[in-house]
N, C-alpha and C positions, 0 to 999 in steps of 0.2 A: 635637542640632544646632539652631541657631536660624536661621530664615529671615530674611535681611537684605535690606532694600530701601532705596535712597536715590535722590534725584532732583534734577535741575536742568534748566532750560529755556534753550537757547542760541539767541540770535537776534541777529545782527550788525546794529547800527544805524549803523555808520560803516565807513570803509575799514579793511582789516586793517593792523595794525601789527606790528612785528617780534616783540613778545612778547605772548602771548595774554592775560596778566593786565592789560595796559595798555589794551586796546581796550574802548570802551563797548559793553556787551552785556547781554542778559538770558539767563541760562543755565538749561537744563533737561535733565539727563541721567539716564535711567532705568537702573538696574542692579540685578540680582538676584544674591545670593550666599548660599551656605550657610556659616555661620560656626560653628565648633566651639570654644567657650570652653575654657580649661584645665579638666581634670576636677575639680579641687578647688574651682572657683568656678562651675561651669557652671550650676547651678540653685539656688544659695543666695540667698535673699532678702537684700537689703541694707537695713538699717534706715535710716529717714530721721529725723534729729533734728528737734525743734521742731515747728512747726505745719504742715509740709508744704512750706514754702519751702526753697530750696536752702540747705544748711548753710554753704557757703563764702561768703566775702564778696567774691569776685572776680566780675566780670560774666560773663555767658554769652558764649562766643565768637560766637554768632549775633548777639547784640545789639551786641557790639563791631564786628563786620564791617559792619553796615548802619546803625549810628547816624550815620555821616558823611553819609548821604543825607537826614537830617532837616533841613528848612530852619530858619533861625533863628526862635525864638519859644518858646512854652510847650509842654512835653511832659507828657503824662499817664503816670505809672508806676502802672498799675492792679494792685491786690493786691501792693503793693510789698514786703511783708515787712519785713526789716531795712534795706532801702533801698540794696542794692548797686548797682542800676541807676540809682536816683535820684542817688546820689553820682557815679557814673561820668558821667552825662549833664550834671550840674551842672559837673563838671570840664571838660567840653567847651564850657561857656558857655551852656547852655540853662537857662531857668527851668523848674523841675520841680514839678508837683503830685503828691505821693506819697500815694496813697490805700490805706488798709487798714482792716479792721475790728478788728484786734488792737492794743489800746493799748500792750501791752508791746513789740511789734515797732516801732511808730512812735516809741517812745522812743529807738531807735537810729538814726533816720533823719536827725536834725538835721544840716544842712550849709548853707553859703552857697548861695543861689539855690534851695534846696529848701523847699517849703511842705508840711508834713505835714497830712493831712486824715483824721480818724477818721470812717469812714462804712461802713455795711452796705448795699451796693448790691443785695443779693439779696432781703432781706426774707423773707417766708414765702409758702407757697401761698395762704394766706388774705389776706395783705396784702403783695403785691409792693412792693419799694422803688421809688421814683421815681428816674430817672436825672437827676442835678442839673446836668449840664454842657450848655451850649448847642451848637447846631449850628455846625460849622466852627471851634470854639474852638482846637483843638490842632494844631500843626504836626507832632506826632508822638505816637504812642501805643505804649507798650511793655507787653506782657503776657507773663509767664513763669510756668510751674508753677501755672497757675490756669485753671479752666474753669467758666463758667456761661453756657450757650448763649443764654439770653434776652438777654444783654447784647451779642451780636454786632452787631445792627442799630444799637444806641446808640453803640457804639464807632466804627463806620464813619461815622455821622452827625456825630460830634464831631470828625472829622478835617477840617482845612482843605483847600482846594484845594492840590494839590501836597504834602499831608501824607503821612507815611510811617507805616505800621503794621508793627510787628515783634512777631510772636506765636510763642511756643514753649511747648509743654506736652506732657504724657504722652499716649501713644496706646495703642490696643488691643495686647495682648501684654505690656504692662508688668506684669501680674499675676504673671508667672513670676519677676519680680525683687523683688517686694515691693509697697509702697504707692506710689501709689494703685492699687487693684485693682478698685474699684467702677466698672462701666461708665459710670456717670453722669459720672465724672471722667476718662474716657479717650476720646480722639478716635477716630472711626471712620476707616477708610482714606480719605485724601483730603479729609477733612471741612473743613479750613481753606480749601481752594480755593473753598468756597461763599461765603466772604467777598467774593470779587470781584464777586458779584452783589448786594451789599448796598446799592447806591445806585441810585436811579432817575434822578439828575441828573448823576452822574459815573461815569467808568470807574475801576475799580481794576485797575491793571496789576500782574501778578505779576512781581516782580523775581527771586525765588528761592523754591523750595519743596523741602522734604525730608521724608521719611517713613520712618523706619527705626530701626535699633539704634545706640546710642552706648555706648561703654565707659567714658567719663570725663565728669563727675567720679564717676559710679557707673553700673553697667550699667542701661540703661533703654531702653524703646521711646518715641520722641518723634516729634512732628510739628512743623514750624516753617515759617513763611512770612514774606516781606517783600513788602508791597504799597505802591504809590503811588496815591493818589487824585487823579485828574486829569480836567479837562474838555477837554483838548487833548493832543496828542502831546508828551511831555516831550522836552527837549533831550537830546542824547547825553551831555552832561556830567552831567545829572541821573541818568542810568542807569549811570554809571561804577561798575564793580565793582573792589574792591581786594583 
């Protein structure tokens, strides 16, 4: 059996409407469940093709859901891989800076409104890389299937006021399904929630947070969050969930 956890935070910021999915809100619902996968697939590792980025070219449902909250402007797709989210965001009219250290992956990124950038933002223990992006530059930052904790504070700093951070990557427990299995690349329980404390001048409001098991596109333990960086209380329309 696999212990499954998922979460959302519900907070009504306007009068109730007839249908729950139409009212502006922030949701957080905690639920535990024991899930028993089919016996023929329960504990089999699922190989991940390529360099660790998702093999499919379709956007993550998490990114699709919250991308509409990003204000007009420039969006950073960090560790973009083959550019599935860069192309998706450009298709919605955003200018996208697509950053990755894999030149082969960046060759697939080209699209209107997308600027690919080859950069290693990690460096080494002896010579850490410098974060090249200015404070408040991006109206949105998207990070999926990538974790380098020293970048957390830089990511938050590079968000503009009212900017949206959408982050989704693997969590502890994923080792039972395959790669990544190194604890350095797996989030600890609730770790992404620490991002909301990453700014001394702005609040980061948690729009949604989940931490648990997904079956598609492959079995995995993931953690994901959507945050809005704000110096004031956002309007109800800015918090609309679809």
